[in-house]
C-alpha positions as CSV (number, residue, x, y, z in Angstrom):
1,X,79.5,56.0,-123.4
2,X,80.5,59.1,-121.3
3,X,80.3,57.1,-118.1
4,X,82.9,54.7,-119.4
5,X,85.5,57.4,-119.7
6,X,87.3,59.3,-117.0
7,X,89.2,62.5,-117.8
8,X,91.8,64.4,-115.9
9,X,92.7,67.4,-118.0
10,X,95.8,69.5,-117.7
11,X,93.7,72.5,-116.7
12,X,92.3,71.5,-113.3
13,X,88.6,70.4,-113.6
14,X,87.6,70.9,-110.0
15,X,85.5,73.6,-108.2
16,X,87.8,75.2,-105.7
17,X,85.0,76.7,-103.6
18,X,83.8,73.2,-102.9
19,X,85.3,70.6,-100.6
20,X,86.9,67.4,-102.0
21,X,83.9,65.4,-100.9
22,X,81.5,67.9,-102.5
23,X,83.5,67.8,-105.8
24,X,83.4,64.1,-105.9
25,X,79.7,63.8,-105.1
26,X,78.9,66.3,-107.8
27,X,81.0,64.7,-110.5
28,X,79.9,61.2,-109.5
29,X,76.3,62.2,-109.7
30,X,76.9,63.6,-113.2
31,X,78.0,60.1,-114.2
32,X,75.0,58.3,-112.9
33,X,76.0,57.5,-109.3
34,X,73.5,58.1,-106.5
35,X,72.6,57.0,-103.0
36,X,74.8,54.4,-101.2
37,X,76.8,53.6,-104.4
38,X,77.8,57.3,-104.7
39,X,78.8,57.5,-101.1
40,X,81.0,54.4,-101.3
41,X,82.7,55.5,-104.5
42,X,83.4,59.0,-103.0
43,X,84.9,57.4,-99.9
44,X,87.0,55.0,-102.1
45,X,88.3,57.9,-104.4
46,X,89.3,60.0,-101.4
47,X,91.2,57.2,-99.9
48,X,92.7,56.2,-103.2
49,X,94.4,59.6,-103.7
50,X,95.2,60.2,-100.0
51,X,92.8,63.0,-99.4
52,X,90.5,61.5,-96.7
53,X,92.0,63.7,-93.9
54,X,91.2,66.8,-95.9
55,X,87.9,65.6,-97.4
56,X,85.8,68.4,-95.9
57,X,88.3,71.3,-96.6
58,X,87.7,73.5,-99.6
59,X,89.9,72.7,-102.6
60,X,91.1,76.4,-102.6
61,X,93.0,75.6,-99.5
62,X,94.9,72.7,-101.1
63,X,98.5,72.7,-102.4
64,X,99.1,72.2,-106.1
65,X,99.8,68.5,-105.6
66,X,96.6,68.0,-103.6
67,X,94.6,69.7,-106.3
68,X,96.2,67.4,-108.9
69,X,95.3,64.3,-106.8
70,X,91.7,65.6,-106.5
71,X,91.6,66.1,-110.3
72,X,92.6,62.4,-110.6
73,X,90.0,61.3,-108.1
74,X,87.3,63.1,-110.1
75,X,88.3,61.1,-113.1
76,X,88.0,57.8,-111.4
77,X,85.1,58.3,-109.0
78,X,82.6,56.6,-111.3
79,X,84.9,53.6,-112.0
80,X,85.4,54.1,-115.7
81,X,87.3,51.4,-117.7
82,X,89.1,54.1,-119.9
83,X,91.1,57.0,-118.4
84,X,92.4,60.0,-120.4
85,X,95.1,61.7,-118.3
86,X,96.6,64.9,-119.8
87,X,99.8,65.9,-118.1
88,X,98.5,64.9,-114.6
89,X,101.8,65.7,-112.8
90,X,102.3,69.3,-114.0
91,X,103.6,71.6,-111.2
92,X,103.4,69.0,-108.4
93,X,105.9,68.3,-105.6
94,X,107.9,65.0,-105.8
95,X,105.8,63.3,-103.2
96,X,102.5,64.0,-105.0
97,X,104.1,63.1,-108.3
98,X,105.2,59.7,-107.0
99,X,101.8,59.2,-105.4
100,X,100.1,59.9,-108.7
101,X,102.4,57.4,-110.4
102,X,101.5,54.7,-107.9
103,X,97.8,55.5,-108.4
104,X,98.1,55.1,-112.2
105,X,100.1,51.8,-111.9
106,X,97.4,50.5,-109.5
107,X,94.7,51.4,-112.0
108,X,96.6,49.5,-114.7
109,X,96.9,46.4,-112.5
110,X,93.1,46.5,-112.1
111,X,92.7,46.4,-115.8
112,X,91.9,50.0,-116.7
113,X,93.1,51.3,-120.0
114,X,95.1,54.5,-119.5
115,X,95.9,57.0,-122.2
116,X,98.6,59.2,-120.7
117,X,99.9,62.5,-122.3
118,X,103.2,63.8,-121.1
119,X,106.3,65.7,-122.1
120,X,108.4,63.9,-119.5
121,X,110.1,60.9,-121.0
122,X,110.9,59.3,-117.7
123,X,107.2,59.2,-116.9
124,X,106.4,57.5,-120.2
125,X,109.2,55.0,-119.6
126,X,107.9,54.2,-116.1
127,X,104.2,54.1,-116.8
128,X,103.5,53.1,-120.4
129,X,103.3,49.7,-122.1
130,X,103.3,51.4,-125.5
131,X,104.4,55.0,-126.4
132,X,103.4,57.2,-129.3
133,X,105.6,60.0,-130.3
134,X,103.6,62.9,-131.7
135,X,104.7,66.2,-133.4
136,X,102.5,68.9,-134.8
137,X,99.5,66.6,-134.5
138,X,101.2,63.8,-136.4
139,X,101.9,60.4,-135.0
140,X,105.6,59.7,-135.9
141,X,106.1,56.3,-134.1
142,X,104.2,53.9,-131.9
143,X,105.7,50.9,-130.1
144,X,107.0,49.6,-126.8
145,X,109.8,51.6,-125.2
146,X,112.6,49.0,-125.9
147,X,111.6,48.8,-129.6
148,X,111.4,52.6,-130.0
149,X,114.9,52.9,-128.5
150,X,116.2,50.2,-130.7
151,X,114.7,51.8,-133.9
152,X,115.2,55.5,-133.2
153,X,117.5,56.0,-130.2
154,X,120.8,56.0,-131.9
155,X,124.0,54.3,-130.7
156,X,125.7,54.0,-127.4
157,X,128.4,56.6,-126.8
158,X,131.5,56.8,-124.6
159,X,132.2,60.3,-123.4
160,X,135.9,60.6,-122.7
161,X,137.3,63.3,-120.4
162,X,140.9,64.5,-121.0
163,X,142.5,67.7,-119.8
164,X,139.2,69.3,-119.0
165,X,137.7,68.6,-122.4
166,X,135.3,65.9,-123.6
167,X,135.3,63.7,-126.6
168,X,132.2,61.7,-127.7
169,X,132.8,58.3,-129.3
170,X,129.8,56.5,-130.7
171,X,130.2,52.8,-130.6
172,X,128.1,49.6,-130.8
173,X,130.6,47.8,-128.6
174,X,131.8,50.0,-125.7
175,X,133.7,47.2,-124.1
176,X,135.9,46.7,-127.2
177,X,136.4,50.5,-127.5
178,X,137.5,50.7,-123.8
179,X,139.9,47.8,-124.4
180,X,141.4,49.6,-127.4
181,X,141.9,52.8,-125.4
182,X,143.8,50.8,-122.7
183,X,146.1,49.3,-125.3
184,X,146.7,52.6,-126.9
185,X,148.0,54.4,-123.9
186,X,145.7,54.2,-120.9
187,X,142.1,54.6,-120.0
188,X,140.9,58.2,-119.4
189,X,138.0,59.1,-117.2
190,X,134.8,58.3,-119.0
191,X,131.0,57.8,-118.8
192,X,128.6,55.7,-120.8
193,X,125.6,57.3,-122.5
194,X,123.0,54.8,-123.7
195,X,120.1,55.5,-126.0
196,X,116.9,56.4,-124.2
197,X,113.3,57.6,-124.9
198,X,114.4,61.3,-124.7
199,X,116.9,60.6,-127.5
200,X,114.1,58.9,-129.5
201,X,111.9,62.0,-129.2
202,X,114.7,64.4,-130.2
203,X,115.8,62.2,-133.1
204,X,112.2,62.0,-134.5
205,X,111.1,65.6,-133.8
206,X,114.3,67.5,-134.2
207,X,116.4,69.5,-131.7
208,X,115.4,73.0,-132.5
209,X,113.6,75.1,-129.9
210,X,109.8,75.3,-130.0
211,X,107.6,78.2,-129.1
């Protein structure tokens, strides 16, 4: 059963005194790979996360983003059907973050099941087919992103700007509200705020600060 699961924990699970290639050979062997099959999977994993040019450099010389990519490579080197990824983009540069996103989407297209933990709502919206909102270990809601927003996101709001101050008007029909404003004396500067997954999270878990 262990060989069917790949794990990339938030705390990096790599040996920094080893090279990327040595890390992958070690973890691949723990999951039953050996010989030619191990060599082929190590080569594939290095290429998959873009670390082939640095394959024989020690992980301690890597940037934070490179270490995160190696952490992901360790999780997939044995080709598991189920992946558990815990905050896999914490502390990485935008390029590595986008590369990790593309890796995860590629794994999804290949039929892997990915359980992805994140505090970044834009990541969940981009990557996940279904999203579970958890608070204090309790699952509060589980559905697709559009259905979560419909059920818990609140209403659309027009934010009107007049004389340096803002007024927030919640409305289910922003076009009708703008038309009314025009009839009543002119259209002020405005922006439209639509419900999103971050609003869902705050509405379900509250807006107070957490320690």
